[in-house]
N, C-alpha and C positions, 0 to 999 in steps of 0.2 A: 504494500500500500504506500502511496506517495506521501511525502511529508505534508503537502498541502491538503490532501484528503483527510489525513488523520487529524490535522489541526482543525479542519472544518467540523469533523465529528465531535471533537473535544469541545469546541465552542457551542455546538448544537446541544450536546448533553448538559453542559454547564448552564445554559440558559433555561433548560427545562427544570433542572434541580433548583436554580435560583428562583424560578416562578413558584415552585411548591414551597420553598422556604418563605418567600414573601407572602404567599397566601396564608400559610400557617401563622406567621407573625401578625398579619392583618386581621385574620378572622378568629383565631383560637387562643392567642396568647394575651397575657396581661399588658403587653407592650403595644397593643393596638392603637391607642391614641397617639403615641409618639411616632409610630411607624407611619400613620396617616399624615401627621403634621410634617414629617420629614419628606414624605413623598410629594406633598403639595409644594413644599419649599423648593425641592429640586426641580419640579416641573416649572414653577414660576421663574426660578433662576435660569433655567435653560432657555426658556422663551425670551426673557429679557436679555440674556447674554447674546442670543442670535440677533435680536433687534439692535443691540448696541454695536455688535460687530458690523452689521450692515451700515449703520450710521457712521462708524469709523471709516469704513471703506469708501463711502460716498464722500467723506470730508477729506480724505488723504489721497485719493486716486486722481492722477492728472487726467484731464479730459482728452479724448482722442480727437484727431483732426476732423473726422466726420461729424462729431457732436458739436464742435465749435462752429462749423459752417451751418449746421442745422439751427443753432441758437440765434445766428445772426439774421436769419430770414424773417 
């Protein structure tokens, strides 16, 4: 089996195991409120991080020649 295929199988199995651990922590453990709060925090941080990266790229990228001529018309 190739190294790439075995790596893919490892990632696939790890994700399935991680899902069941997350489901257990969210549904059946006493840590449920903390797990839920951290999940929402990570989702909000990820979304805001992507939006801030888009803003940073818009602010720091030099305009191309075609966009400069299109803005002048």
